[in-house]
VOPAGU-2260 file (C-alpha; in pm, 1 decimal, decimal comma):
REM VOPAGU-2260
SITE   aa  ch    i         X         Y         Z
SITE  MET   A    0    9581,6    2846,9    7935,5
SITE  VAL   A    1    9890,3    2885,0    8133,8
SITE  SER   A    2   10096,6    2996,7    7805,3
SITE  HIS   A    3    9820,2    3235,0    7732,4
SITE  ALA   A    4    9805,5    3400,9    8061,6
SITE  GLY   A    5   10081,5    3695,1    8007,8
SITE  ILE   A    6    9874,6    3827,2    7732,8
SITE  ALA   A    7    9577,1    3896,1    7949,4
SITE  LEU   A    8    9740,1    4192,1    8154,3
SITE  LEU   A    9    9745,6    4385,8    7774,3
SITE  GLY   A   10    9361,2    4380,5    7833,4
SITE  GLU   A   11    9400,7    4514,4    8169,8
SITE  LEU   A   12    9633,8    4797,8    8054,3
SITE  ALA   A   13    9359,3    4917,4    7789,2
SITE  THR   A   14    9113,2    4900,8    8044,8
SITE  GLU   A   15    9357,4    5089,3    8286,2
SITE  THR   A   16    9455,8    5349,9    8032,8
SITE  GLY   A   17    9102,4    5427,8    7965,7
SITE  LEU   A   18    9171,4    5314,2    7601,8
SITE  ALA   A   19    8858,3    5061,4    7579,5
SITE  ASP   A   20    8616,1    5307,5    7747,1
SITE  ALA   A   21    8774,0    5576,4    7471,5
SITE  VAL   A   22    8712,8    5332,3    7192,6
SITE  SER   A   23    8363,0    5272,9    7299,1
SITE  GLY   A   24    8278,5    5639,7    7346,3
SITE  ALA   A   25    8397,6    5705,3    6989,4
SITE  LEU   A   26    8214,1    5413,0    6814,2
SITE  LEU   A   27    7872,9    5394,4    7024,8
SITE  GLY   A   28    7705,8    5616,6    6767,8
SITE  THR   A   29    7745,7    5362,0    6495,2
SITE  TYR   A   30    7476,1    5102,3    6684,0
SITE  ARG   A   31    7105,7    5125,1    6671,2
SITE  GLY   A   32    7092,8    4977,5    7036,1
SITE  PHE   A   33    7329,2    4899,8    7326,4
SITE  PRO   A   34    7581,0    4660,1    7233,5
SITE  LEU   A   35    7609,3    4325,7    7394,1
SITE  HIS   A   36    7971,0    4345,5    7343,0
SITE  MET   A   37    8125,0    4712,6    7415,4
SITE  PRO   A   38    8336,9    4804,4    7117,3
SITE  GLY   A   39    8653,7    4915,3    7343,7
SITE  GLN   A   40    8625,5    4573,2    7473,3
SITE  VAL   A   41    8623,5    4405,3    7116,5
SITE  PHE   A   42    8902,9    4621,9    6992,5
SITE  ALA   A   43    9116,1    4540,5    7320,2
SITE  ASP   A   44    9077,2    4164,9    7227,5
SITE  LEU   A   45    9141,4    4173,7    6886,3
SITE  ALA   A   46    9471,9    4368,2    6971,6
SITE  VAL   A   47    9517,7    4084,7    7280,8
SITE  ALA   A   48    9449,1    3810,8    7024,4
SITE  ILE   A   49    9741,0    3998,0    6780,7
SITE  ALA   A   50    9980,2    3985,3    7062,5
SITE  ASP   A   51    9893,9    3604,1    7140,4
SITE  GLY   A   52    9987,4    3513,6    6743,0
SITE  ALA   A   53    9677,7    3561,0    6556,1
SITE  ASP   A   54    9713,5    3681,2    6213,7
SITE  ALA   A   55    9358,4    3692,2    6112,0
SITE  VAL   A   56    9019,2    3802,2    6278,1
SITE  THR   A   57    8951,1    3444,4    6356,9
SITE  GLY   A   58    9218,6    3440,1    6594,1
SITE  ILE   A   59    8982,5    3605,5    6842,8
SITE  GLU   A   60    8843,1    3252,9    6903,5
SITE  VAL   A   61    9109,8    3156,3    7083,4
SITE  LEU   A   62    9031,6    3392,5    7379,8
SITE  ARG   A   63    8692,3    3289,4    7298,0
SITE  ASP   A   64    8756,4    2931,5    7433,1
SITE  ARG   A   65    8916,0    3094,7    7744,2
SITE  GLU   A   66    8635,4    3272,8    7919,4
SITE  ALA   A   67    8809,0    3207,4    8279,2
SITE  LEU   A   68    9090,2    3400,1    8160,1
SITE  PHE   A   69    8978,9    3650,5    7943,9
SITE  GLY   A   70    8611,3    3667,5    8074,5
SITE  PRO   A   71    8336,1    3722,1    7810,9
SITE  VAL   A   72    8487,6    3764,6    7419,9
SITE  ALA   A   73    8263,4    3838,8    7104,1
SITE  SER   A   74    8259,8    3608,2    6832,2
SITE  MET   A   75    8424,2    3684,2    6515,2
SITE  SER   A   76    8159,6    3787,0    6332,5
SITE  THR   A   77    8083,3    4076,3    6591,7
SITE  ALA   A   78    8476,9    4132,1    6569,5
SITE  TRP   A   79    8434,2    4194,8    6173,9
SITE  ARG   A   80    8133,9    4452,4    6247,9
SITE  LEU   A   81    8364,9    4618,3    6448,5
SITE  LEU   A   82    8624,3    4678,0    6230,1
SITE  ASP   A   83    8356,9    4740,2    5961,3
SITE  ARG   A   84    8229,9    5055,8    6182,0
SITE  ILE   A   85    8596,9    5221,8    6149,9
SITE  ASP   A   86    8529,0    5380,0    5891,5
SITE  GLU   A   87    8696,9    5733,8    5756,3
SITE  ALA   A   88    8441,3    5911,5    5985,5
SITE  HIS   A   89    8549,8    5723,5    6304,9
SITE  LEU   A   90    8932,9    5635,0    6253,5
SITE  PRO   A   91    9037,0    5990,5    6356,3
SITE  ARG   A   92    8852,1    5940,6    6706,8
SITE  VAL   A   93    8980,7    5576,3    6736,7
SITE  ARG   A   94    9362,6    5734,0    6686,9
SITE  ALA   A   95    9260,1    6008,6    6924,3
SITE  ALA   A   96    9166,1    5749,1    7194,2
SITE  ARG   A   97    9501,8    5592,1    7101,8
SITE  ALA   A   98    9674,4    5876,0    7193,6
SITE  VAL   A   99    9510,1    5987,8    7510,4
SITE  ALA   A  100    9564,0    5613,1    7626,3
SITE  ARG   A  101    9942,8    5660,5    7533,2
SITE  GLN   A  102    9953,9    6002,7    7741,6
SITE  ARG   A  103    9791,9    5815,0    8053,2
SITE  ALA   A  104   10035,8    5541,3    8014,2
SITE  TRP   A  105   10351,0    5777,1    8002,7
SITE  GLN   A  106   10257,4    5960,8    8297,4
SITE  ALA   A  107   10198,0    5690,9    8511,0
SITE  GLY   A  108   10553,4    5540,4    8417,3
SITE  ALA   A  109   10593,9    5401,4    8050,9
SITE  ALA   A  110   10731,4    5708,6    7903,1
SITE  PRO   A  111   11065,7    5678,2    7810,9
SITE  GLY   A  112   11358,4    5753,0    8029,8
SITE  PRO   A  113   11464,4    6153,9    8029,0
SITE  GLY   A  114   11754,4    6292,9    7835,3
SITE  GLY   A  115   11885,8    6150,0    7534,7
SITE  GLU   A  116   11658,3    6118,2    7204,3
SITE  LEU   A  117   11310,4    6046,8    7083,1
SITE  ARG   A  118   11341,7    5863,8    6758,7
SITE  ILE   A  119   11076,0    5781,0    6488,3
SITE  ASP   A  120   11183,7    5474,3    6298,1
SITE  PHE   A  121   10974,3    5391,1    5968,4
SITE  ASP   A  122   10963,2    5098,7    5784,9
SITE  ALA   A  123   10808,1    4951,0    5476,3
SITE  THR   A  124   10730,8    4601,7    5505,8
SITE  ILE   A  125   10570,7    4357,2    5256,9
SITE  THR   A  126   10300,9    4125,4    5395,1
SITE  ILE   A  127   10227,1    3843,6    5164,5
SITE  ALA   A  128    9853,8    3791,1    5057,1
SITE  HIS   A  129    9742,6    3416,2    4984,7
SITE  SER   A  130    9434,8    3479,2    4762,0
SITE  GLU   A  131    9281,8    3798,9    4611,1
SITE  LYS   A  132    9232,9    4077,8    4846,2
SITE  GLN   A  133    9166,6    4408,5    4829,9
SITE  ASN   A  134    9437,1    4654,1    4715,4
SITE  ALA   A  135    9657,0    4285,2    4711,3
SITE  SER   A  136    9900,3    4348,0    4446,4
SITE  ALA   A  137   10259,5    4228,7    4299,3
SITE  THR   A  138   10519,7    4370,0    4485,5
SITE  TRP   A  139   10862,7    4464,7    4399,7
SITE  LYS   A  140   11015,2    4160,9    4540,4
SITE  LYS   A  141   10798,8    3963,5    4303,7
SITE  THR   A  142   10537,2    3841,7    4569,4
SITE  PHE   A  143   10160,2    3959,6    4588,9
SITE  GLY   A  144   10020,7    4112,1    4891,8
SITE  PHE   A  145   10078,2    4456,9    5047,2
SITE  HIS   A  146   10308,6    4707,7    5175,9
SITE  PRO   A  147   10206,7    4889,2    5445,2
SITE  LEU   A  148   10435,4    5170,9    5571,4
SITE  LEU   A  149   10487,7    5187,5    5969,9
SITE  ALA   A  150   10628,5    5426,2    6205,8
SITE  PHE   A  151   10780,6    5298,4    6569,5
SITE  LEU   A  152   10920,2    5510,4    6861,9
SITE  ASP   A  153   11224,8    5354,3    6909,1
SITE  ARG   A  154   11285,7    5211,6    7234,1
SITE  PRO   A  155   11575,0    4976,5    7318,6
SITE  GLU   A  156   11398,0    4863,1    7642,8
SITE  VAL   A  157   11091,9    4777,0    7458,2
SITE  ALA   A  158   11097,2    4499,4    7175,4
SITE  GLY   A  159   11020,1    4605,0    6825,8
SITE  GLY   A  160   10964,4    4974,6    6945,6
SITE  GLU   A  161   10667,6    5123,1    7053,8
SITE  GLY   A  162   10399,2    5153,6    6767,3
SITE  LEU   A  163   10265,0    5511,1    6653,8
SITE  ALA   A  164   10099,5    5477,1    6330,5
SITE  GLY   A  165   10036,9    5283,6    6011,5
SITE  LEU   A  166    9924,8    5349,1    5650,1
SITE  LEU   A  167    9787,2    5057,1    5467,2
SITE  ARG   A  168    9903,4    5041,5    5141,8
SITE  ALA   A  169    9906,6    4824,2    4793,6
SITE  GLY   A  170   10184,2    4627,5    4717,4
SITE  ASN   A  171   10263,1    4829,6    4454,0
SITE  ALA   A  172   10327,2    5106,0    4650,4
SITE  GLY   A  173   10689,0    5243,3    4671,7
SITE  SER   A  174   10950,5    5235,4    4968,7
SITE  ASN   A  175   11029,0    5594,2    4936,8
SITE  THR   A  176   10716,9    5802,3    4858,0
SITE  ALA   A  177   10753,7    6097,9    5017,2
SITE  LYS   A  178   10375,9    6191,4    5020,0
SITE  ASP   A  179   10323,6    5878,5    5243,2
SITE  HIS   A  180   10629,9    5924,3    5473,9
SITE  VAL   A  181   10449,0    6261,7    5558,9
SITE  THR   A  182   10125,3    6130,6    5599,3
SITE  VAL   A  183   10248,0    5895,2    5882,8
SITE  LEU   A  184   10501,8    6119,6    5993,3
SITE  ASP   A  185   10194,8    6361,3    6083,6
SITE  LEU   A  186    9987,2    6051,8    6247,4
SITE  ALA   A  187   10309,6    5933,3    6434,1
SITE  LEU   A  188   10328,9    6267,8    6614,7
SITE  ALA   A  189    9971,1    6314,2    6679,0
SITE  GLN   A  190   10017,7    5992,3    6866,2
SITE  LEU   A  191   10320,5    6159,5    7125,3
SITE  PRO   A  192   10190,4    6326,5    7396,0
SITE  ALA   A  193   10168,1    6688,2    7338,7
SITE  ASP   A  194   10485,1    6776,3    7575,9
SITE  ALA   A  195   10684,6    6547,6    7343,1
SITE  ARG   A  196   10558,9    6669,3    7017,1
SITE  PRO   A  197   10846,6    6931,9    6796,7
SITE  ARG   A  198   10663,4    7299,5    6801,0
SITE  PRO   A  199   10780,2    7468,4    6487,2
SITE  GLY   A  200   10907,1    7792,8    6500,4
SITE  ASP   A  201   10954,0    7749,5    6906,0
SITE  PRO   A  202   11322,4    7734,8    6962,1
SITE  ARG   A  203   11261,1    7595,1    7293,9
SITE  SER   A  204   11112,9    7288,1    7138,0
SITE  ARG   A  205   11304,9    6983,4    7132,3
SITE  GLY   A  206   11032,4    6755,5    7032,9
SITE  CYS   A  207   11043,2    6531,1    7351,9
SITE  TRP   A  208   10939,3    6373,1    7683,0
SITE  PRO   A  209   11030,6    6649,5    7926,4
SITE  GLY   A  210   11347,5    6532,4    8078,8
SITE  GLN   A  211   11736,5    6683,1    8126,0
SITE  THR   A  212   11830,8    6904,8    7835,4
SITE  PRO   A  213   12122,2    6764,5    7619,1
SITE  PRO   A  214   12405,3    6997,3    7535,1
SITE  THR   A  215   12357,0    6963,8    7147,5
SITE  PRO   A  216   12038,2    7075,1    6902,4
SITE  PRO   A  217   11824,2    6815,2    6758,1
SITE  ALA   A  218   12019,9    6582,3    6533,1
SITE  CYS   A  219   11789,0    6676,7    6236,4
SITE  SER   A  220   11475,2    6836,9    6139,9
SITE  LEU   A  221   11217,4    6573,1    6132,8
SITE  ARG   A  222   10981,4    6765,0    5832,0
SITE  PRO   A  223   11259,4    6802,7    5604,4
SITE  ALA   A  224   11346,3    6470,5    5670,8
SITE  ALA   A  225   11021,0    6272,8    5581,2
SITE  SER   A  226   10978,8    6534,2    5288,3
SITE  ALA   A  227   11314,0    6430,3    5115,2
SITE  GLY   A  228   11189,3    6093,8    5138,9
SITE  TRP   A  229   11519,7    5972,8    5325,1
SITE  SER   A  230   11516,3    5602,7    5336,9
SITE  SER   A  231   11736,5    5312,5    5312,3
SITE  PRO   A  232   11709,6    5038,5    5025,1
SITE  SER   A  233   11508,2    4825,4    5270,6
SITE  GLY   A  234   11225,3    5086,6    5278,5
SITE  SER   A  235   11324,8    5228,1    5660,6
SITE  LEU   A  236   11425,2    5544,3    5784,6
SITE  SER   A  237   11513,0    5696,6    6094,8
SITE  MET   A  238   11443,1    6039,2    6238,3
SITE  SER   A  239   11563,6    6171,2    6542,8
SITE  ALA   A  240   11476,2    6483,8    6782,3
SITE  SER   A  241   11664,8    6582,2    7120,9
SITE  ARG   A  242   11460,5    6603,6    7420,2
SITE  ARG   A  243   11413,9    6920,6    7626,8
SITE  SER   A  244   11379,1    7025,4    7987,4
């Protein structure tokens, strides 16, 4: 139990930022009655399980066995049904809930330091599938699986960066597909607090969290960079915008 103690803080963070309640509000309409396990809490528990090393939905059972630390945790079948409820109609609502929770966290002190740059890193990473699964296919590395495209806010003080958005893709998807980069860029920008997003046509907008205005203009334009599909051979790209006051 001691080895899992730290990840319990992630569940508390989901509660304190309002993420769990917001996700519950987004998905309650998909239930016929009042659920035993609120969908937002199941959503948060799945995230905690992933942070604890789970690579499948079955990983939630690890938390379920430690009720003294994590409280009542839904079963694996309940977690599967939750994921099934997040369809095309409800996915935007879950994304909006994440954005609201992020803004609250930043306002509470989790924002990047003022001044400098906000930099979004893109990375297309192959994920191996060990059996036939939906959208799994041969990859350019002669493996079998998926090729999701992810976007992270580059924060050296946060290991791995701050996850903003991602796009599930088949294994044969390209690293430099401009359409996918534009889609993920739009999703990533929508996750940033309003004051941190670039505003096209507004010369005062630098696309950053309020802070000290640097002496130089933005390093590059976000939209042209994504549209051009700029990428390294490994399938990653980086775009930045200076912060504004």
